Backbone of each chain as nested JSON, in Angstrom:
{
  "chains": [
    {"id": "A", "residues": [
      {"number": 1, "name": "MET", "atoms": {"N": [44.146, -54.121, 25.759], "CA": [43.315, -53.476, 26.771], "C": [41.844, -53.709, 26.44]}},
      {"number": 2, "name": "ALA", "atoms": {"N": [41.099, -54.231, 27.397], "CA": [39.674, -54.481, 27.191], "C": [38.907, -53.154, 27.159]}},
      {"number": 3, "name": "HIS", "atoms": {"N": [37.701, -53.215, 26.652], "CA": [36.844, -52.03, 26.656], "C": [36.238, -51.834, 28.037]}},
      {"number": 4, "name": "THR", "atoms": {"N": [36.083, -50.585, 28.422], "CA": [35.422, -50.286, 29.685], "C": [33.945, -50.661, 29.572]}},
      {"number": 5, "name": "PRO", "atoms": {"N": [33.401, -51.381, 30.55], "CA": [31.974, -51.711, 30.468], "C": [31.106, -50.463, 30.472]}},
      {"number": 6, "name": "ARG", "atoms": {"N": [30.032, -50.515, 29.707], "CA": [29.119, -49.38, 29.609], "C": [27.813, -49.704, 30.315]}},
      {"number": 7, "name": "VAL", "atoms": {"N": [27.048, -48.663, 30.55], "CA": [25.746, -48.837, 31.203], "C": [24.903, -49.825, 30.384]}},
      {"number": 8, "name": "GLY", "atoms": {"N": [24.364, -50.812, 31.076], "CA": [23.562, -51.848, 30.424], "C": [24.313, -53.123, 30.151]}},
      {"number": 9, "name": "ASP", "atoms": {"N": [25.646, -53.033, 30.102], "CA": [26.458, -54.241, 29.905], "C": [26.397, -55.104, 31.158]}},
      {"number": 10, "name": "PRO", "atoms": {"N": [26.563, -56.418, 31.004], "CA": [26.725, -57.246, 32.2], "C": [28.052, -56.912, 32.881]}},
      {"number": 11, "name": "ALA", "atoms": {"N": [28.037, -56.901, 34.201], "CA": [29.284, -56.606, 34.92], "C": [30.316, -57.693, 34.642]}},
      {"number": 12, "name": "LEU", "atoms": {"N": [31.544, -57.302, 34.59], "CA": [32.626, -58.264, 34.385], "C": [32.914, -58.989, 35.695]}},
      {"number": 13, "name": "ALA", "atoms": {"N": [33.584, -60.096, 35.565], "CA": [33.918, -60.882, 36.758], "C": [34.889, -60.109, 37.644]}},
      {"number": 14, "name": "LEU", "atoms": {"N": [34.737, -60.327, 38.917], "CA": [35.67, -59.733, 39.878], "C": [35.751, -60.7, 41.057]}},
      {"number": 15, "name": "ASP", "atoms": {"N": [36.892, -61.268, 41.275], "CA": [37.075, -62.235, 42.358], "C": [38.516, -62.071, 42.836]}},
      {"number": 16, "name": "LEU", "atoms": {"N": [38.676, -61.429, 43.982], "CA": [40.014, -61.039, 44.43], "C": [40.196, -61.291, 45.929]}},
      {"number": 17, "name": "PRO", "atoms": {"N": [41.448, -61.438, 46.368], "CA": [41.706, -61.478, 47.813], "C": [41.462, -60.104, 48.419]}},
      {"number": 18, "name": "THR", "atoms": {"N": [41.127, -60.08, 49.687], "CA": [40.885, -58.803, 50.352], "C": [42.043, -58.462, 51.279]}},
      {"number": 19, "name": "LEU", "atoms": {"N": [42.103, -57.188, 51.6], "CA": [43.161, -56.708, 52.49], "C": [43.056, -57.367, 53.866]}},
      {"number": 20, "name": "GLY", "atoms": {"N": [41.855, -57.752, 54.232], "CA": [41.647, -58.393, 55.528], "C": [41.992, -59.868, 55.554]}},
      {"number": 21, "name": "GLY", "atoms": {"N": [42.328, -60.437, 54.403], "CA": [42.737, -61.836, 54.37], "C": [41.721, -62.789, 53.782]}},
      {"number": 22, "name": "GLY", "atoms": {"N": [40.53, -62.319, 53.435], "CA": [39.528, -63.189, 52.826], "C": [39.512, -63.053, 51.315]}},
      {"number": 23, "name": "ARG", "atoms": {"N": [38.344, -63.264, 50.728], "CA": [38.152, -63.061, 49.293], "C": [36.822, -62.368, 49.084]}},
      {"number": 24, "name": "VAL", "atoms": {"N": [36.708, -61.671, 47.986], "CA": [35.425, -61.068, 47.633], "C": [35.172, -61.349, 46.154]}},
      {"number": 25, "name": "ALA", "atoms": {"N": [33.942, -61.76, 45.86], "CA": [33.54, -61.998, 44.466], "C": [32.259, -61.222, 44.207]}},
      {"number": 26, "name": "LEU", "atoms": {"N": [32.205, -60.593, 43.058], "CA": [31.019, -59.806, 42.709], "C": [29.774, -60.691, 42.673]}},
      {"number": 27, "name": "THR", "atoms": {"N": [29.928, -61.922, 42.249], "CA": [28.769, -62.821, 42.16], "C": [28.165, -63.086, 43.542]}},
      {"number": 28, "name": "ASP", "atoms": {"N": [28.98, -63.023, 44.567], "CA": [28.462, -63.246, 45.927], "C": [27.597, -62.086, 46.412]}},
      {"number": 29, "name": "LEU", "atoms": {"N": [27.689, -60.949, 45.722], "CA": [26.941, -59.759, 46.144], "C": [25.721, -59.511, 45.272]}},
      {"number": 30, "name": "ARG", "atoms": {"N": [25.442, -60.455, 44.36], "CA": [24.3, -60.316, 43.46], "C": [23.009, -60.145, 44.262]}},
      {"number": 31, "name": "GLY", "atoms": {"N": [22.124, -59.32, 43.773], "CA": [20.851, -59.103, 44.463], "C": [20.784, -57.757, 45.156]}},
      {"number": 32, "name": "ARG", "atoms": {"N": [21.888, -57.032, 45.164], "CA": [21.911, -55.684, 45.73], "C": [22.825, -54.815, 44.88]}},
      {"number": 33, "name": "PRO", "atoms": {"N": [22.611, -53.506, 44.892], "CA": [23.521, -52.637, 44.148], "C": [24.925, -52.699, 44.764]}},
      {"number": 34, "name": "VAL", "atoms": {"N": [25.913, -52.695, 43.899], "CA": [27.293, -52.776, 44.383], "C": [28.118, -51.679, 43.718]}},
      {"number": 35, "name": "LEU", "atoms": {"N": [28.751, -50.867, 44.522], "CA": [29.732, -49.92, 44.009], "C": [31.057, -50.648, 43.868]}},
      {"number": 36, "name": "VAL", "atoms": {"N": [31.6, -50.633, 42.653], "CA": [32.936, -51.19, 42.423], "C": [33.83, -50.005, 42.097]}},
      {"number": 37, "name": "SER", "atoms": {"N": [34.731, -49.711, 42.995], "CA": [35.551, -48.515, 42.868], "C": [37.02, -48.924, 42.77]}},
      {"number": 38, "name": "PHE", "atoms": {"N": [37.596, -48.724, 41.602], "CA": [39.018, -49.003, 41.391], "C": [39.79, -47.75, 41.773]}},
      {"number": 39, "name": "LEU", "atoms": {"N": [40.651, -47.883, 42.747], "CA": [41.386, -46.715, 43.237], "C": [42.708, -46.569, 42.513]}},
      {"number": 40, "name": "ARG", "atoms": {"N": [43.219, -45.345, 42.558], "CA": [44.564, -45.096, 42.04], "C": [45.573, -45.497, 43.102]}},
      {"number": 41, "name": "HIS", "atoms": {"N": [46.774, -45.01, 42.985], "CA": [47.858, -45.425, 43.865], "C": [47.613, -45.021, 45.315]}},
      {"number": 42, "name": "ALA", "atoms": {"N": [48.262, -45.732, 46.209], "CA": [48.236, -45.345, 47.617], "C": [49.075, -44.08, 47.782]}},
      {"number": 43, "name": "GLY", "atoms": {"N": [48.784, -43.34, 48.809], "CA": [49.582, -42.149, 49.067], "C": [48.797, -40.888, 48.777]}}
    ]},
    {"id": "B", "residues": [
      {"number": 1, "name": "MET", "atoms": {"N": [38.726, -41.693, 51.306], "CA": [37.638, -42.627, 51.042], "C": [36.346, -42.039, 51.621]}},
      {"number": 2, "name": "LYS", "atoms": {"N": [35.768, -41.127, 50.846], "CA": [34.63, -40.36, 51.352], "C": [33.37, -41.204, 51.506]}},
      {"number": 3, "name": "VAL", "atoms": {"N": [33.3, -42.313, 50.775], "CA": [32.129, -43.182, 50.902], "C": [31.98, -43.651, 52.343]}},
      {"number": 4, "name": "ARG", "atoms": {"N": [33.111, -43.914, 52.996], "CA": [33.079, -44.407, 54.379], "C": [32.391, -43.406, 55.302]}},
      {"number": 5, "name": "GLN", "atoms": {"N": [32.617, -42.101, 55.032], "CA": [32.029, -41.069, 55.89], "C": [30.51, -40.981, 55.76]}},
      {"number": 6, "name": "ARG", "atoms": {"N": [29.992, -41.509, 54.642], "CA": [28.539, -41.451, 54.43], "C": [27.975, -42.859, 54.278]}},
      {"number": 7, "name": "TRP", "atoms": {"N": [28.611, -43.804, 54.973], "CA": [28.253, -45.199, 54.768], "C": [26.811, -45.497, 55.132]}},
      {"number": 8, "name": "GLU", "atoms": {"N": [26.277, -44.791, 56.123], "CA": [24.893, -45.091, 56.534], "C": [23.914, -44.887, 55.389]}},
      {"number": 9, "name": "ARG", "atoms": {"N": [24.234, -43.986, 54.482], "CA": [23.347, -43.743, 53.344], "C": [23.424, -44.899, 52.346]}},
      {"number": 10, "name": "TRP", "atoms": {"N": [24.613, -45.503, 52.237], "CA": [24.742, -46.697, 51.385], "C": [23.986, -47.862, 52.002]}},
      {"number": 11, "name": "GLU", "atoms": {"N": [24.128, -47.999, 53.291], "CA": [23.44, -49.088, 53.995], "C": [21.937, -48.968, 53.851]}},
      {"number": 12, "name": "ALA", "atoms": {"N": [21.435, -47.733, 53.918], "CA": [19.994, -47.517, 53.803], "C": [19.47, -47.966, 52.439]}},
      {"number": 13, "name": "LEU", "atoms": {"N": [20.332, -47.954, 51.43], "CA": [19.943, -48.403, 50.091], "C": [20.141, -49.904, 49.921]}},
      {"number": 14, "name": "GLY", "atoms": {"N": [20.715, -50.548, 50.923], "CA": [21.017, -51.974, 50.812], "C": [22.19, -52.238, 49.893]}},
      {"number": 15, "name": "ALA", "atoms": {"N": [23.018, -51.23, 49.685], "CA": [24.123, -51.356, 48.734], "C": [25.381, -51.923, 49.402]}},
      {"number": 16, "name": "ALA", "atoms": {"N": [26.179, -52.564, 48.594], "CA": [27.489, -53.045, 49.032], "C": [28.547, -52.262, 48.254]}},
      {"number": 17, "name": "ALA", "atoms": {"N": [29.795, -52.369, 48.689], "CA": [30.875, -51.691, 47.974], "C": [32.134, -52.543, 48.022]}},
      {"number": 18, "name": "VAL", "atoms": {"N": [32.837, -52.524, 46.913], "CA": [34.142, -53.179, 46.83], "C": [35.134, -52.14, 46.316]}},
      {"number": 19, "name": "PHE", "atoms": {"N": [36.143, -51.854, 47.093], "CA": [37.21, -50.958, 46.664], "C": [38.393, -51.816, 46.233]}},
      {"number": 20, "name": "VAL", "atoms": {"N": [38.868, -51.578, 45.017], "CA": [39.963, -52.373, 44.476], "C": [41.225, -51.514, 44.486]}},
      {"number": 21, "name": "VAL", "atoms": {"N": [42.287, -52.067, 45.039], "CA": [43.564, -51.365, 45.117], "C": [44.648, -52.262, 44.542]}},
      {"number": 22, "name": "PHE", "atoms": {"N": [45.777, -51.674, 44.161], "CA": [46.817, -52.516, 43.571], "C": [48.165, -52.411, 44.286]}},
      {"number": 23, "name": "ASP", "atoms": {"N": [48.298, -51.479, 45.198], "CA": [49.581, -51.346, 45.894], "C": [49.764, -52.449, 46.934]}},
      {"number": 24, "name": "ALA", "atoms": {"N": [50.987, -52.589, 47.397], "CA": [51.306, -53.623, 48.379], "C": [50.525, -53.379, 49.666]}},
      {"number": 25, "name": "PRO", "atoms": {"N": [49.991, -54.436, 50.281], "CA": [49.214, -54.273, 51.509], "C": [49.955, -53.493, 52.585]}},
      {"number": 26, "name": "GLU", "atoms": {"N": [51.267, -53.66, 52.691], "CA": [52.023, -52.939, 53.725], "C": [51.962, -51.436, 53.472]}},
      {"number": 27, "name": "LEU", "atoms": {"N": [52.1, -51.043, 52.203], "CA": [52.041, -49.622, 51.861], "C": [50.631, -49.073, 52.092]}},
      {"number": 28, "name": "LEU", "atoms": {"N": [49.635, -49.842, 51.727], "CA": [48.249, -49.41, 51.934], "C": [47.958, -49.195, 53.407]}},
      {"number": 29, "name": "GLN", "atoms": {"N": [48.457, -50.106, 54.224], "CA": [48.2, -49.994, 55.652], "C": [48.847, -48.738, 56.223]}},
      {"number": 30, "name": "ARG", "atoms": {"N": [49.999, -48.353, 55.653], "CA": [50.703, -47.16, 56.155], "C": [50.115, -45.868, 55.618]}},
      {"number": 31, "name": "THR", "atoms": {"N": [49.382, -45.932, 54.51], "CA": [48.926, -44.709, 53.859], "C": [47.406, -44.583, 53.926]}},
      {"number": 32, "name": "MET", "atoms": {"N": [46.708, -45.267, 53.035], "CA": [45.245, -45.136, 52.978], "C": [44.558, -45.534, 54.27]}},
      {"number": 33, "name": "PHE", "atoms": {"N": [45.104, -46.541, 54.944], "CA": [44.398, -47.115, 56.091], "C": [45.188, -46.963, 57.379]}},
      {"number": 34, "name": "ASP", "atoms": {"N": [45.93, -45.872, 57.494], "CA": [46.826, -45.752, 58.645], "C": [46.088, -45.589, 59.966]}},
      {"number": 35, "name": "ASP", "atoms": {"N": [44.836, -45.14, 59.919], "CA": [44.097, -44.964, 61.166], "C": [42.897, -45.895, 61.239]}},
      {"number": 36, "name": "ILE", "atoms": {"N": [42.911, -46.943, 60.432], "CA": [41.713, -47.766, 60.294], "C": [42.06, -49.234, 60.516]}},
      {"number": 37, "name": "GLU", "atoms": {"N": [41.22, -49.902, 61.261], "CA": [41.289, -51.355, 61.37], "C": [40.505, -51.916, 60.18]}},
      {"number": 38, "name": "VAL", "atoms": {"N": [41.23, -52.468, 59.211], "CA": [40.594, -52.868, 57.951], "C": [39.456, -53.855, 58.177]}},
      {"number": 39, "name": "ALA", "atoms": {"N": [39.648, -54.767, 59.125], "CA": [38.616, -55.784, 59.364], "C": [37.304, -55.163, 59.83]}},
      {"number": 40, "name": "SER", "atoms": {"N": [37.377, -53.934, 60.348], "CA": [36.15, -53.309, 60.867], "C": [35.385, -52.54, 59.787]}},
      {"number": 41, "name": "LEU", "atoms": {"N": [35.949, -52.437, 58.596], "CA": [35.277, -51.677, 57.54], "C": [34.015, -52.408, 57.082]}},
      {"number": 42, "name": "PRO", "atoms": {"N": [32.963, -51.674, 56.772], "CA": [31.72, -52.322, 56.352], "C": [31.695, -52.713, 54.882]}},
      {"number": 43, "name": "PHE", "atoms": {"N": [32.808, -52.54, 54.197], "CA": [32.895, -52.896, 52.778], "C": [34.222, -53.605, 52.542]}},
      {"number": 44, "name": "ALA", "atoms": {"N": [34.341, -54.226, 51.376], "CA": [35.547, -55.012, 51.072], "C": [36.606, -54.129, 50.423]}},
      {"number": 45, "name": "VAL", "atoms": {"N": [37.856, -54.361, 50.773], "CA": [38.987, -53.748, 50.079], "C": [39.746, -54.892, 49.412]}},
      {"number": 46, "name": "ALA", "atoms": {"N": [39.627, -54.973, 48.094], "CA": [40.214, -56.078, 47.336], "C": [41.568, -55.661, 46.778]}},
      {"number": 47, "name": "VAL", "atoms": {"N": [42.499, -56.57, 46.809], "CA": [43.86, -56.269, 46.368], "C": [44.136, -56.986, 45.044]}},
      {"number": 48, "name": "ASP", "atoms": {"N": [44.509, -56.204, 44.045], "CA": [44.823, -56.743, 42.721], "C": [46.23, -56.292, 42.357]}},
      {"number": 49, "name": "ARG", "atoms": {"N": [47.216, -56.987, 42.9], "CA": [48.613, -56.57, 42.731], "C": [49.039, -56.557, 41.256]}},
      {"number": 50, "name": "GLU", "atoms": {"N": [48.517, -57.492, 40.475], "CA": [48.917, -57.571, 39.056], "C": [48.056, -56.694, 38.158]}},
      {"number": 51, "name": "ARG", "atoms": {"N": [47.06, -56.069, 38.743], "CA": [46.141, -55.176, 38.021], "C": [45.416, -55.883, 36.862]}},
      {"number": 52, "name": "VAL", "atoms": {"N": [45.154, -57.164, 37.046], "CA": [44.43, -57.926, 36.028], "C": [43.016, -57.384, 35.871]}},
      {"number": 53, "name": "SER", "atoms": {"N": [42.367, -57.083, 37.017], "CA": [40.987, -56.583, 36.919], "C": [40.961, -55.157, 36.364]}},
      {"number": 54, "name": "TYR", "atoms": {"N": [41.972, -54.369, 36.649], "CA": [42.031, -53.012, 36.069], "C": [42.025, -53.12, 34.534]}},
      {"number": 55, "name": "GLY", "atoms": {"N": [42.837, -54.024, 34.029], "CA": [42.906, -54.212, 32.576], "C": [41.601, -54.765, 32.021]}},
      {"number": 56, "name": "ALA", "atoms": {"N": [41.031, -55.743, 32.739], "CA": [39.799, -56.371, 32.258], "C": [38.645, -55.372, 32.216]}},
      {"number": 57, "name": "TRP", "atoms": {"N": [38.647, -54.435, 33.139], "CA": [37.575, -53.422, 33.177], "C": [37.947, -52.195, 32.337]}},
      {"number": 58, "name": "GLY", "atoms": {"N": [39.005, -52.293, 31.57], "CA": [39.356, -51.254, 30.603], "C": [39.972, -50.003, 31.198]}},
      {"number": 59, "name": "LEU", "atoms": {"N": [40.556, -50.125, 32.373], "CA": [41.134, -48.943, 33.031], "C": [42.589, -48.803, 32.616]}},
      {"number": 60, "name": "ARG", "atoms": {"N": [42.904, -47.687, 32.034], "CA": [44.21, -47.501, 31.414], "C": [45.159, -46.728, 32.321]}},
      {"number": 61, "name": "ARG", "atoms": {"N": [46.389, -46.62, 31.86], "CA": [47.366, -45.76, 32.523], "C": [47.32, -44.4, 31.83]}},
      {"number": 62, "name": "ALA", "atoms": {"N": [47.423, -43.354, 32.636], "CA": [47.422, -42.001, 32.087], "C": [48.778, -41.71, 31.436]}},
      {"number": 63, "name": "ARG", "atoms": {"N": [48.785, -40.695, 30.597], "CA": [50.065, -40.147, 30.14], "C": [50.58, -39.22, 31.236]}},
      {"number": 64, "name": "HIS", "atoms": {"N": [51.874, -39.039, 31.294], "CA": [52.449, -38.164, 32.326], "C": [51.78, -36.78, 32.314]}},
      {"number": 65, "name": "ARG", "atoms": {"N": [51.565, -36.256, 31.114], "CA": [51.019, -34.889, 31.043], "C": [49.579, -34.818, 31.555]}},
      {"number": 66, "name": "ASP", "atoms": {"N": [48.845, -35.969, 31.455], "CA": [47.464, -35.968, 31.959], "C": [47.433, -35.734, 33.464]}},
      {"number": 67, "name": "ILE", "atoms": {"N": [48.49, -36.167, 34.132], "CA": [48.538, -36.037, 35.589], "C": [49.278, -34.764, 35.992]}},
      {"number": 68, "name": "TRP", "atoms": {"N": [50.5, -34.628, 35.475], "CA": [51.372, -33.577, 36.012], "C": [51.134, -32.204, 35.418]}},
      {"number": 69, "name": "LEU", "atoms": {"N": [50.379, -32.119, 34.32], "CA": [50.016, -30.806, 33.773], "C": [48.574, -30.438, 34.095]}},
      {"number": 70, "name": "ASP", "atoms": {"N": [47.956, -31.228, 34.961], "CA": [46.562, -30.964, 35.326], "C": [46.534, -30.089, 36.582]}},
      {"number": 71, "name": "PRO", "atoms": {"N": [46.071, -28.84, 36.471], "CA": [46.065, -27.953, 37.644], "C": [45.241, -28.508, 38.803]}},
      {"number": 72, "name": "ASN", "atoms": {"N": [44.252, -29.34, 38.484], "CA": [43.428, -29.901, 39.558], "C": [44.239, -30.774, 40.512]}},
      {"number": 73, "name": "VAL", "atoms": {"N": [45.276, -31.407, 39.996], "CA": [46.136, -32.237, 40.857], "C": [46.76, -31.357, 41.939]}},
      {"number": 74, "name": "TYR", "atoms": {"N": [47.258, -30.198, 41.522], "CA": [47.928, -29.307, 42.484], "C": [46.925, -28.651, 43.428]}},
      {"number": 75, "name": "ARG", "atoms": {"N": [45.734, -28.359, 42.895], "CA": [44.674, -27.827, 43.773], "C": [44.304, -28.85, 44.841]}},
      {"number": 76, "name": "THR", "atoms": {"N": [44.228, -30.097, 44.435], "CA": [43.874, -31.149, 45.402], "C": [44.94, -31.265, 46.472]}},
      {"number": 77, "name": "TYR", "atoms": {"N": [46.22, -31.302, 46.058], "CA": [47.309, -31.394, 47.042], "C": [47.263, -30.2, 48.001]}},
      {"number": 78, "name": "TRP", "atoms": {"N": [47.042, -29.022, 47.44], "CA": [47.012, -27.803, 48.254], "C": [45.872, -27.862, 49.264]}},
      {"number": 79, "name": "ARG", "atoms": {"N": [44.704, -28.31, 48.797], "CA": [43.544, -28.407, 49.684], "C": [43.818, -29.412, 50.813]}},
      {"number": 80, "name": "LEU", "atoms": {"N": [44.428, -30.525, 50.464], "CA": [44.714, -31.552, 51.479], "C": [45.727, -31.049, 52.499]}},
      {"number": 81, "name": "LEU", "atoms": {"N": [46.76, -30.369, 52.017], "CA": [47.777, -29.843, 52.933], "C": [47.174, -28.806, 53.868]}},
      {"number": 82, "name": "ARG", "atoms": {"N": [46.32, -27.948, 53.316], "CA": [45.667, -26.927, 54.163], "C": [44.766, -27.56, 55.209]}},
      {"number": 83, "name": "ALA", "atoms": {"N": [44.221, -28.735, 54.87], "CA": [43.344, -29.425, 55.82], "C": [44.141, -30.217, 56.852]}},
      {"number": 84, "name": "GLY", "atoms": {"N": [45.476, -30.169, 56.724], "CA": [46.318, -30.834, 57.714], "C": [46.774, -32.23, 57.322]}},
      {"number": 85, "name": "ASP", "atoms": {"N": [46.439, -32.671, 56.102], "CA": [46.906, -33.984, 55.662], "C": [48.396, -33.954, 55.376]}},
      {"number": 86, "name": "ARG", "atoms": {"N": [48.991, -35.129, 55.441], "CA": [50.406, -35.251, 55.12], "C": [50.559, -35.614, 53.644]}},
      {"number": 87, "name": "LEU", "atoms": {"N": [51.664, -35.196, 53.053], "CA": [52.014, -35.71, 51.728], "C": [52.709, -37.036, 51.942]}},
      {"number": 88, "name": "LEU", "atoms": {"N": [52.249, -38.042, 51.255], "CA": [52.787, -39.387, 51.446], "C": [53.494, -39.837, 50.182]}},
      {"number": 89, "name": "PRO", "atoms": {"N": [54.419, -40.77, 50.297], "CA": [55.081, -41.265, 49.098], "C": [54.057, -41.914, 48.175]}},
      {"number": 90, "name": "GLY", "atoms": {"N": [54.211, -41.681, 46.884], "CA": [53.276, -42.255, 45.92], "C": [53.379, -43.769, 45.892]}},
      {"number": 91, "name": "GLY", "atoms": {"N": [52.361, -44.392, 45.374], "CA": [52.359, -45.846, 45.284], "C": [53.207, -46.341, 44.138]}},
      {"number": 92, "name": "SER", "atoms": {"N": [52.973, -47.575, 43.757], "CA": [53.861, -48.216, 42.797], "C": [53.678, -47.689, 41.373]}},
      {"number": 93, "name": "ASP", "atoms": {"N": [52.558, -47.085, 41.065], "CA": [52.359, -46.56, 39.72], "C": [51.391, -45.383, 39.792]}},
      {"number": 94, "name": "VAL", "atoms": {"N": [51.936, -44.194, 39.768], "CA": [51.075, -43.007, 39.908], "C": [50.269, -42.732, 38.637]}},
      {"number": 95, "name": "LEU", "atoms": {"N": [50.585, -43.427, 37.556], "CA": [49.863, -43.19, 36.304], "C": [48.65, -44.1, 36.123]}},
      {"number": 96, "name": "GLN", "atoms": {"N": [48.564, -45.141, 36.921], "CA": [47.413, -46.036, 36.782], "C": [46.127, -45.307, 37.163]}},
      {"number": 97, "name": "LEU", "atoms": {"N": [45.177, -45.33, 36.269], "CA": [43.895, -44.697, 36.544], "C": [42.903, -45.69, 37.124]}},
      {"number": 98, "name": "GLY", "atoms": {"N": [41.937, -45.162, 37.837], "CA": [40.896, -46.001, 38.418], "C": [39.555, -45.738, 37.747]}},
      {"number": 99, "name": "GLY", "atoms": {"N": [38.509, -46.027, 38.458], "CA": [37.182, -45.787, 37.914], "C": [36.125, -46.261, 38.884]}},
      {"number": 100, "name": "ASP", "atoms": {"N": [34.913, -45.757, 38.686], "CA": [33.796, -46.11, 39.556], "C": [32.662, -46.695, 38.724]}},
      {"number": 101, "name": "PHE", "atoms": {"N": [32.146, -47.812, 39.208], "CA": [31.06, -48.501, 38.517], "C": [29.993, -48.874, 39.539]}},
      {"number": 102, "name": "LEU", "atoms": {"N": [28.763, -48.806, 39.097], "CA": [27.659, -49.245, 39.95], "C": [27.02, -50.428, 39.253]}},
      {"number": 103, "name": "VAL", "atoms": {"N": [26.99, -51.561, 39.94], "CA": [26.386, -52.771, 39.385], "C": [25.027, -52.943, 40.041]}},
      {"number": 104, "name": "ASP", "atoms": {"N": [23.99, -53.123, 39.22], "CA": [22.656, -53.24, 39.819], "C": [22.407, -54.657, 40.338]}},
      {"number": 105, "name": "ALA", "atoms": {"N": [21.233, -54.854, 40.924], "CA": [20.943, -56.127, 41.592], "C": [20.941, -57.305, 40.624]}},
      {"number": 106, "name": "ARG", "atoms": {"N": [20.725, -57.055, 39.342], "CA": [20.719, -58.126, 38.337], "C": [22.104, -58.384, 37.765]}},
      {"number": 107, "name": "GLY", "atoms": {"N": [23.059, -57.6, 38.177], "CA": [24.431, -57.82, 37.704], "C": [24.793, -57.024, 36.468]}},
      {"number": 108, "name": "SER", "atoms": {"N": [24.011, -55.995, 36.161], "CA": [24.331, -55.153, 34.999], "C": [24.94, -53.83, 35.46]}},
      {"number": 109, "name": "ILE", "atoms": {"N": [25.701, -53.234, 34.587], "CA": [26.309, -51.939, 34.887], "C": [25.233, -50.858, 34.836]}},
      {"number": 110, "name": "ALA", "atoms": {"N": [25.056, -50.15, 35.934], "CA": [24.062, -49.079, 35.999], "C": [24.723, -47.705, 35.942]}},
      {"number": 111, "name": "TYR", "atoms": {"N": [26.017, -47.67, 36.135], "CA": [26.762, -46.39, 36.136], "C": [28.213, -46.749, 35.86]}},
      {"number": 112, "name": "ALA", "atoms": {"N": [28.837, -45.991, 35.004], "CA": [30.242, -46.258, 34.683], "C": [30.981, -44.939, 34.53]}},
      {"number": 113, "name": "ARG", "atoms": {"N": [32.034, -44.782, 35.278], "CA": [32.846, -43.573, 35.124], "C": [34.317, -43.93, 35.283]}},
      {"number": 114, "name": "PRO", "atoms": {"N": [34.925, -44.399, 34.183], "CA": [36.372, -44.614, 34.231], "C": [37.093, -43.277, 34.303]}},
      {"number": 115, "name": "GLN", "atoms": {"N": [38.202, -43.227, 34.996], "CA": [38.944, -41.965, 35.096], "C": [39.663, -41.66, 33.784]}},
      {"number": 116, "name": "GLU", "atoms": {"N": [39.661, -40.39, 33.43], "CA": [40.466, -39.911, 32.303], "C": [41.717, -39.218, 32.802]}},
      {"number": 117, "name": "ARG", "atoms": {"N": [41.653, -38.729, 34.016], "CA": [42.775, -38.098, 34.68], "C": [42.532, -38.283, 36.164]}},
      {"number": 118, "name": "ASP", "atoms": {"N": [43.116, -37.427, 37.011], "CA": [42.967, -37.601, 38.454], "C": [41.653, -36.975, 38.922]}},
      {"number": 119, "name": "ASP", "atoms": {"N": [40.563, -37.546, 38.451], "CA": [39.263, -37.019, 38.841], "C": [38.404, -38.168, 39.359]}},
      {"number": 120, "name": "ARG", "atoms": {"N": [37.478, -37.817, 40.204], "CA": [36.539, -38.832, 40.717], "C": [35.168, -38.178, 40.84]}},
      {"number": 121, "name": "PRO", "atoms": {"N": [34.112, -38.947, 40.685], "CA": [32.788, -38.375, 40.894], "C": [32.564, -38.062, 42.37]}},
      {"number": 122, "name": "ALA", "atoms": {"N": [31.676, -37.109, 42.62], "CA": [31.31, -36.808, 44.007], "C": [30.53, -37.982, 44.583]}},
      {"number": 123, "name": "VAL", "atoms": {"N": [30.635, -38.161, 45.896], "CA": [29.915, -39.256, 46.551], "C": [28.416, -39.126, 46.292]}},
      {"number": 124, "name": "GLY", "atoms": {"N": [27.92, -37.892, 46.256], "CA": [26.502, -37.68, 46.004], "C": [26.068, -38.235, 44.649]}},
      {"number": 125, "name": "GLU", "atoms": {"N": [26.945, -38.109, 43.653], "CA": [26.63, -38.643, 42.325], "C": [26.559, -40.175, 42.375]}},
      {"number": 126, "name": "LEU", "atoms": {"N": [27.48, -40.785, 43.133], "CA": [27.475, -42.243, 43.263], "C": [26.243, -42.715, 44.04]}},
      {"number": 127, "name": "LEU", "atoms": {"N": [25.89, -41.957, 45.066], "CA": [24.706, -42.32, 45.843], "C": [23.439, -42.229, 44.987]}},
      {"number": 128, "name": "ALA", "atoms": {"N": [23.372, -41.215, 44.153], "CA": [22.2, -41.073, 43.273], "C": [22.125, -42.253, 42.317]}},
      {"number": 129, "name": "ALA", "atoms": {"N": [23.276, -42.686, 41.799], "CA": [23.297, -43.845, 40.908], "C": [22.873, -45.104, 41.648]}},
      {"number": 130, "name": "ALA", "atoms": {"N": [23.328, -45.232, 42.902], "CA": [22.953, -46.4, 43.71], "C": [21.453, -46.403, 43.987]}},
      {"number": 131, "name": "LYS", "atoms": {"N": [20.911, -45.218, 44.199], "CA": [19.475, -45.111, 44.477], "C": [18.675, -45.557, 43.249]}},
      {"number": 132, "name": "ARG", "atoms": {"N": [19.135, -45.124, 42.072], "CA": [18.441, -45.543, 40.829], "C": [18.568, -47.053, 40.644]}},
      {"number": 133, "name": "ALA", "atoms": {"N": [19.772, -47.574, 40.926], "CA": [20.004, -49.007, 40.73], "C": [19.198, -49.837, 41.723]}},
      {"number": 134, "name": "ALA", "atoms": {"N": [18.966, -49.264, 42.913], "CA": [18.193, -50.005, 43.919], "C": [16.712, -50.025, 43.544]}},
      {"number": 135, "name": "GLY", "atoms": {"N": [16.332, -49.126, 42.638], "CA": [14.965, -49.091, 42.139], "C": [13.96, -48.664, 43.166]}}
    ]}
  ]
}
């Protein structure tokens, strides 16, 4: 298990398919604040 | 997904959002997004079925007692039921924990709150972090 990133650390890579059928990469959103929210289970 | 209800405040900060989920898209569509056209959302919903990114970002699975012995879990269910929400079947892993991170414009972590149990920060706390990150 990796360590959770801390304040000041560089953000880890994130490049995933989206529910809508596209892809999203954190690097594509560089230049603006980005909330990355990992959700728990559906339901 | 309370962020959606206050999205205009995120937009005013020039912020983006990515919500990462791991359950099957069919289940998500029936539960989290049952009244929503996903394509119309102003933010991305990313699917990580293998939970590779959860592991990479250090998000662990809870112990059973962290979830089922936590009175807040039952308070939350009670509050939702009183508000008229339905109880839905749980997803593929009810023990997987999530977390919230704010990445600033330079790509650094400006806020980090991995879950220790079934808790989440208030939207206001996330907005305040976004405001600081927007500088």
